[in-house]
PLY file of the C-alpha trace (Angstrom):
ply
format ascii 1.0
element vertex 232
property float x
property float y
property float z
element edge 231
property int vertex1
property int vertex2
end_header
-10.53 -46.17 9.64
-13.44 -44.29 8.13
-12.54 -40.79 6.86
-14.66 -37.98 8.23
-15.22 -35.26 5.54
-15.92 -32.71 8.29
-12.24 -32.87 9.26
-11.21 -31.83 5.73
-13.59 -28.86 5.88
-12.17 -27.75 9.24
-8.54 -28.07 8.03
-9.33 -26.13 4.84
-10.98 -23.38 6.89
-7.90 -22.91 9.06
-5.54 -22.90 6.06
-7.61 -20.30 4.24
-7.94 -18.22 7.40
-4.18 -18.17 7.93
-3.54 -17.30 4.30
-6.12 -14.56 4.44
-4.26 -12.89 7.30
-1.05 -12.66 5.31
-0.52 -9.28 3.71
2.22 -7.99 1.52
3.16 -4.40 2.33
5.36 -3.81 -0.75
4.28 -3.93 -4.38
6.93 -3.52 -7.08
5.18 -1.90 -10.03
6.09 -0.56 -13.47
6.41 3.09 -14.45
2.85 3.48 -15.75
1.26 1.95 -12.63
3.58 3.91 -10.33
2.61 7.20 -11.99
-1.11 6.36 -11.97
-1.14 5.40 -8.30
0.77 8.55 -7.34
-1.72 10.64 -9.31
-4.64 8.94 -7.58
-3.16 9.38 -4.08
-3.81 12.77 -2.42
-0.59 14.32 -1.10
1.39 11.24 -2.14
4.48 10.48 -0.05
7.30 10.03 -2.58
10.61 8.81 -1.23
13.84 9.12 -3.24
16.48 6.95 -1.55
19.44 7.97 -3.73
22.32 10.14 -2.58
21.79 13.92 -2.24
24.10 14.41 -5.25
21.92 12.17 -7.42
18.76 13.81 -6.09
20.01 17.31 -6.92
20.59 16.32 -10.54
16.94 15.34 -11.14
14.08 13.75 -9.22
10.37 13.05 -9.37
8.24 16.07 -8.49
7.45 16.46 -4.75
9.82 13.66 -3.74
11.73 13.88 -0.46
15.29 12.61 -0.31
16.32 10.16 2.41
19.63 8.56 1.46
19.53 4.77 1.90
23.33 4.70 2.01
23.50 7.40 4.69
23.38 7.11 8.47
19.95 8.65 9.02
17.60 6.63 6.82
15.48 5.36 9.71
15.10 8.76 11.37
14.28 10.35 8.01
11.72 7.69 7.12
10.09 7.98 10.55
8.99 11.50 9.60
6.56 10.03 7.06
3.02 8.84 7.86
3.13 5.05 8.22
-0.62 4.70 7.71
-0.50 6.23 4.22
1.04 4.81 1.03
4.69 5.62 0.35
6.18 5.58 -3.16
9.87 4.64 -3.10
12.46 4.68 -5.86
16.21 4.84 -6.51
18.34 4.79 -9.65
17.68 1.27 -10.92
15.87 -0.67 -8.19
18.56 -2.14 -5.93
18.52 0.39 -3.12
14.76 0.91 -3.23
14.21 -2.82 -2.70
16.35 -2.75 0.45
14.69 0.47 1.58
11.22 -1.01 1.07
12.13 -3.97 3.28
13.27 -1.58 6.01
10.05 0.43 5.65
8.10 -2.78 6.22
10.10 -3.39 9.41
9.31 0.15 10.53
5.59 -0.53 10.20
4.60 1.14 6.94
1.35 -0.43 5.74
1.49 0.20 1.99
4.68 0.60 -0.06
4.92 0.99 -3.82
8.41 0.43 -5.28
9.26 1.72 -8.76
10.47 -1.20 -10.86
13.76 -0.32 -12.55
14.04 2.98 -10.69
14.37 6.41 -12.22
16.33 4.94 -15.13
13.09 3.31 -16.33
11.16 6.47 -15.43
13.46 8.62 -17.58
13.52 6.10 -20.43
9.71 6.18 -20.50
9.83 9.95 -20.99
8.30 10.73 -17.60
10.92 13.25 -16.43
10.42 16.92 -17.17
13.17 18.51 -19.31
15.57 20.49 -17.15
16.99 22.57 -19.99
20.47 21.72 -18.74
23.06 19.59 -20.48
24.60 17.12 -18.05
27.72 15.46 -19.41
28.33 14.44 -22.98
25.93 15.57 -25.70
24.62 13.33 -28.46
26.84 15.15 -30.98
29.84 14.66 -28.74
29.02 10.98 -28.37
28.68 10.51 -32.13
32.12 12.05 -32.62
33.49 9.72 -29.94
32.31 6.55 -31.67
33.25 7.70 -35.17
36.57 5.92 -35.46
38.45 3.47 -37.65
38.80 1.29 -34.55
36.08 -0.83 -32.98
34.68 1.20 -30.08
33.14 -0.48 -27.04
31.21 1.95 -24.81
30.50 0.89 -21.22
27.81 2.88 -19.36
28.24 2.21 -15.64
27.72 3.70 -12.18
29.75 3.54 -8.98
26.78 2.19 -6.98
25.87 -0.51 -9.56
26.65 -4.03 -8.22
27.13 -5.76 -11.63
29.28 -2.80 -12.74
31.52 -3.29 -9.71
31.79 -7.00 -10.46
32.89 -6.26 -14.03
35.19 -3.35 -13.13
38.46 -5.32 -12.67
38.43 -6.92 -16.10
37.03 -3.78 -17.75
39.98 -1.80 -16.32
42.38 -4.46 -17.62
40.87 -4.30 -21.10
41.13 -0.50 -21.12
44.87 -0.70 -20.54
45.49 -3.12 -23.36
47.28 -1.64 -26.36
45.16 -2.61 -29.32
45.28 -0.91 -32.71
41.84 -2.26 -33.65
39.84 -1.77 -30.45
39.17 0.90 -27.81
37.05 0.67 -24.65
35.39 3.84 -23.32
33.66 4.05 -19.92
30.92 6.61 -19.29
29.55 7.29 -15.81
25.76 7.26 -16.12
25.29 9.75 -13.28
27.58 12.27 -14.97
26.03 11.83 -18.42
22.30 12.12 -17.78
21.60 14.02 -21.02
23.03 11.15 -23.03
21.30 8.50 -20.91
17.94 10.19 -21.52
18.54 10.65 -25.25
19.58 7.01 -25.71
16.79 5.75 -23.38
19.20 3.61 -21.39
17.16 2.05 -18.57
19.56 -0.52 -17.10
23.17 -0.65 -15.95
25.64 -1.71 -17.04
24.81 -1.18 -20.71
27.36 -1.74 -23.46
27.45 -0.76 -27.13
29.92 -2.01 -29.74
30.53 0.18 -32.80
32.51 -0.44 -35.96
33.27 2.73 -37.96
30.43 4.50 -36.18
27.83 1.82 -36.86
26.29 -0.03 -33.90
27.00 -3.75 -34.14
25.99 -5.03 -30.68
24.23 -3.94 -27.51
23.93 -5.58 -24.09
22.46 -4.65 -20.70
23.29 -6.34 -17.41
26.27 -8.39 -16.28
28.42 -10.14 -18.87
31.54 -12.22 -18.27
34.94 -11.23 -19.65
34.99 -14.31 -21.87
31.60 -13.55 -23.43
32.46 -9.89 -23.89
35.72 -10.63 -25.65
33.85 -12.94 -28.04
31.74 -9.99 -29.15
34.69 -7.76 -30.03
36.78 -10.34 -31.90
0 1
1 2
2 3
3 4
4 5
5 6
6 7
7 8
8 9
9 10
10 11
11 12
12 13
13 14
14 15
15 16
16 17
17 18
18 19
19 20
20 21
21 22
22 23
23 24
24 25
25 26
26 27
27 28
28 29
29 30
30 31
31 32
32 33
33 34
34 35
35 36
36 37
37 38
38 39
39 40
40 41
41 42
42 43
43 44
44 45
45 46
46 47
47 48
48 49
49 50
50 51
51 52
52 53
53 54
54 55
55 56
56 57
57 58
58 59
59 60
60 61
61 62
62 63
63 64
64 65
65 66
66 67
67 68
68 69
69 70
70 71
71 72
72 73
73 74
74 75
75 76
76 77
77 78
78 79
79 80
80 81
81 82
82 83
83 84
84 85
85 86
86 87
87 88
88 89
89 90
90 91
91 92
92 93
93 94
94 95
95 96
96 97
97 98
98 99
99 100
100 101
101 102
102 103
103 104
104 105
105 106
106 107
107 108
108 109
109 110
110 111
111 112
112 113
113 114
114 115
115 116
116 117
117 118
118 119
119 120
120 121
121 122
122 123
123 124
124 125
125 126
126 127
127 128
128 129
129 130
130 131
131 132
132 133
133 134
134 135
135 136
136 137
137 138
138 139
139 140
140 141
141 142
142 143
143 144
144 145
145 146
146 147
147 148
148 149
149 150
150 151
151 152
152 153
153 154
154 155
155 156
156 157
157 158
158 159
159 160
160 161
161 162
162 163
163 164
164 165
165 166
166 167
167 168
168 169
169 170
170 171
171 172
172 173
173 174
174 175
175 176
176 177
177 178
178 179
179 180
180 181
181 182
182 183
183 184
184 185
185 186
186 187
187 188
188 189
189 190
190 191
191 192
192 193
193 194
194 195
195 196
196 197
197 198
198 199
199 200
200 201
201 202
202 203
203 204
204 205
205 206
206 207
207 208
208 209
209 210
210 211
211 212
212 213
213 214
214 215
215 216
216 217
217 218
218 219
219 220
220 221
221 222
222 223
223 224
224 225
225 226
226 227
227 228
228 229
229 230
230 231
């Protein structure tokens, strides 16, 4: 059978037409791009989807707080203008991703999600100083790690999925009686001053010290087996 090239042209036209109709409402962008797009958007709609407690500690200027984990996210989001861009963020990116998907379902036409959340925002030096000390100071931290024992510091948060996955074996290791090793857990939300000073932008984050000197650092999930290898 003789091939008709016109058929290929017609098929290509329909494929390109279908692809051209597909739009992606959400863009996940880095701190610099997020800030630039907010600056370029008149009366930008900035949506903080963390808990009210987290929001009260610190937030991006002019943001409104609609708790993703609460019972009124949809009704709160519906108060925003769906035809205008919305800038959404959380602590590290997990909740904002889910919130962005819901915003798409609700009909929002342009959504910008902050990659890495406010942890990345703070680590990039974008937050304005509050003048308040929240949690442990840098001096207090330095005294904490200055020990003859090996000190493993675990920065975590209650909402952090990898932190929750690691919690059972971390708790077990804390209870172990060891003359050469000590594990200390620090809640990131209750130690914002320290988080900012150390530019910690991901949770969990772990530091291993020996006589006050940092020997190892890791961010993200790590298995019990791999962690124990580091402290041997």
